[in-house]
MIFIKE-463445 format. One record per residue: y, z, x of N, C-alpha, C in turn. Coordinates in steps of 0.1 Angstrom, whole numbers, padded with zeros to 4 digits, always signed. Example, Ala and Ser with C-alpha at 12.3 -4.5 7.8 and 13.67 -1.06 7.14 Angstrom:
% residues 2
-0057+0078+0132-0045+0078+0123-0033+0078+0132;-0022+0071+0128-0011+0071+0137+0000+0079+0129;
% end
This chain:
% residues 114
-0356-0432+0134-0342-0431+0130-0342-0418+0132;-0351-0408+0129-0350-0394+0133-0350-0392+0149;-0359-0397+0160-0355-0398+0172-0344-0402+0174;-0335-0410+0171-0322-0421+0173-0312-0404+0170;-0313-0399+0162-0304-0385+0157-0310-0378+0168;-0320-0374+0171-0321-0363+0181-0316-0366+0192;-0319-0378+0199-0316-0380+0212-0299-0380+0214;-0291-0386+0203-0275-0386+0199-0274-0371+0202;-0279-0365+0196-0278-0348+0195-0278-0339+0210;-0291-0345+0216-0298-0337+0230-0292-0344+0241;-0287-0358+0240-0285-0364+0258-0268-0361+0257;-0263-0357+0270-0250-0359+0271-0244-0372+0269;-0231-0371+0267-0224-0383+0263-0210-0379+0270;-0203-0392+0267-0189-0392+0271-0179-0378+0269;-0180-0375+0254-0174-0364+0246-0185-0356+0238;-0180-0342+0237-0187-0334+0230-0197-0328+0240;-0203-0319+0235-0213-0308+0242-0227-0313+0236;-0237-0314+0245-0249-0313+0240-0253-0306+0234;-0265-0305+0223-0271-0293+0219-0281-0291+0224;-0291-0280+0223-0300-0273+0233-0313-0281+0224;-0324-0289+0235-0332-0297+0230-0342-0289+0217;-0341-0276+0215-0344-0270+0203-0336-0266+0191;-0326-0275+0192-0317-0269+0185-0322-0268+0168;-0328-0277+0163-0334-0279+0153-0344-0266+0147;-0349-0257+0157-0357-0245+0154-0348-0235+0153;-0337-0235+0156-0327-0221+0155-0324-0217+0143;-0325-0227+0131-0323-0226+0116-0337-0218+0113;-0346-0220+0116-0355-0211+0111-0356-0198+0119;-0354-0198+0128-0353-0185+0136-0343-0174+0127;-0331-0181+0126-0323-0169+0120-0322-0167+0106;-0329-0173+0097-0330-0172+0086-0341-0163+0084;-0330-0150+0078-0340-0139+0073-0339-0134+0059;-0350-0131+0052-0349-0129+0039-0338-0113+0038;-0334-0114+0027-0323-0105+0023-0330-0090+0021;-0328-0079+0026-0339-0067+0024-0331-0060+0012;-0321-0061+0004-0317-0060-0006-0322-0065-0016;-0327-0061-0029-0332-0069-0039-0319-0072-0047;-0321-0081-0058-0311-0082-0070-0310-0070-0077;-0319-0066-0081-0321-0054-0090-0314-0041-0082;-0317-0042-0070-0310-0030-0065-0294-0032-0061;-0289-0043-0062-0275-0047-0061-0270-0043-0077;-0276-0047-0087-0275-0045-0101-0272-0027-0103;-0282-0023-0097-0283-0007-0099-0268+0001-0091;-0265-0005-0078-0253+0000-0073-0243-0003-0079;-0239-0016-0086-0231-0019-0093-0229-0010-0108;-0239-0005-0116-0241+0002-0125-0235+0017-0120;-0238+0020-0110-0234+0034-0105-0219+0033-0100;-0218+0022-0095-0199+0022-0094-0195+0022-0108;-0198+0014-0115-0193+0011-0128-0190+0023-0140;-0196+0034-0135-0193+0047-0144-0178+0054-0139;-0178+0053-0127-0165+0059-0124-0154+0051-0123;-0160+0037-0130-0145+0025-0131-0143+0027-0150;-0147+0034-0158-0150+0029-0169-0135+0036-0174;-0132+0043-0169-0118+0049-0173-0103+0043-0171;-0107+0037-0158-0096+0025-0156-0093+0012-0165;-0102+0010-0171-0098+0000-0183-0091+0005-0193;-0093+0020-0197-0082+0025-0207-0072+0031-0206;-0065+0031-0188-0055+0035-0181-0043+0030-0191;-0038+0039-0201-0020+0033-0208-0010+0029-0198;-0011+0033-0185+0001+0028-0178-0004+0011-0173;-0014+0008-0169-0019-0003-0163-0020-0012-0178;-0024-0009-0188-0023-0018-0200-0006-0019-0207;+0000-0015-0204+0015-0016-0206+0020-0026-0197;+0014-0029-0184+0018-0037-0174+0011-0052-0176;+0002-0051-0180-0006-0061-0180-0003-0077-0192;-0009-0086-0190-0001-0097-0201-0016-0098-0210;-0015-0105-0221-0027-0106-0226-0038-0111-0225;-0036-0123-0214-0049-0131-0208-0051-0120-0197;-0046-0116-0191-0050-0107-0180-0062-0094-0187;-0056-0091-0200-0064-0078-0207-0075-0085-0211;-0076-0098-0216-0089-0101-0219-0100-0105-0211;-0091-0109-0197-0101-0112-0187-0106-0099-0177;-0099-0087-0181-0106-0074-0179-0116-0072-0186;-0113-0073-0196-0125-0070-0210-0137-0078-0208;-0135-0092-0205-0148-0095-0204-0156-0092-0190;-0147-0091-0177-0155-0083-0167-0165-0071-0171;-0155-0062-0179-0164-0050-0181-0175-0049-0192;-0175-0061-0201-0187-0063-0209-0195-0074-0204;-0195-0078-0194-0204-0085-0189-0219-0077-0186;-0230-0083-0195-0242-0077-0193-0247-0078-0180;-0254-0071-0174-0262-0071-0163-0271-0085-0158;-0275-0089-0171-0285-0103-0168-0278-0112-0163;-0266-0114-0167-0259-0128-0165-0250-0126-0149;-0250-0116-0141-0246-0113-0133-0248-0125-0124;-0261-0129-0120-0264-0138-0111-0262-0156-0115;-0252-0156-0126-0245-0168-0130-0228-0170-0126;-0224-0157-0118-0213-0160-0111-0212-0156-0097;-0206-0165-0092-0206-0162-0077-0200-0150-0072;-0192-0145-0078-0184-0131-0073-0177-0127-0087;-0180-0113-0088-0173-0104-0097-0165-0098-0089;-0153-0095-0093-0144-0083-0090-0141-0072-0099;-0141-0063-0095-0137-0048-0104-0134-0040-0096;-0121-0036-0099-0112-0025-0094-0112-0025-0078;-0106-0037-0073-0105-0034-0059-0093-0027-0058;-0093-0020-0044-0084-0010-0039-0082-0010-0022;-0069-0013-0020-0068-0014-0006-0057-0004-0001;-0064+0004+0008-0054+0016+0015-0053+0014+0027;-0037+0014+0030-0037+0014+0047-0034+0029+0050;-0043+0032+0063-0044+0045+0068-0028+0049+0073;-0023+0059+0069-0010+0066+0073-0008+0063+0092;+0001+0064+0094+0006+0063+0111+0017+0074+0115;+0013+0080+0128+0025+0091+0128+0028+0100+0119;+0016+0105+0112+0017+0115+0101+0023+0111+0088;+0024+0096+0087+0030+0094+0073+0018+0092+0064;+0018+0094+0049+0007+0094+0043+0002+0079+0040;-0007+0079+0036-0013+0061+0033-0009+0055+0025;-0008+0042+0028+0002+0031+0022-0011+0025+0010;-0008+0027-0003-0014+0022-0010-0010+0003-0014;-0018-0004-0011-0013-0022-0009-0014-0028-0023;-0026-0024-0029-0035-0028-0043-0041-0018-0049;-0042-0017-0061-0049-0007-0065-0052-0012-0083;-0064-0007-0084-0072-0015-0099-0069-0028-0103;-0072-0035-0092-0074-0050-0091-0084-0057-0097;-0083-0064-0109-0099-0069-0116-0097-0082-0118;
% end
């Protein structure tokens, strides 16, 4: 059964592109261990968080947000670092700025998005 799958992938057929005879070994070659540990990632997030604490208290932002958005923002900011690994993605205050062209100032697309 394994040989049948292997030969089907390697031998040229009417349609498709045959794979390299050692295609099954490529996955082992490219698998690398991350050089950044989880602890280093958490420390980086904590350093960034100190700059972002004042954004959660911004009165202008608080007036524009709905109650559910305020609740979600509060949940994200109060999330303990031990629980970071439980979520696939944690977004805190994304900001996108397009550079200015022809002497014009930079254009802010989003700011303080959580």
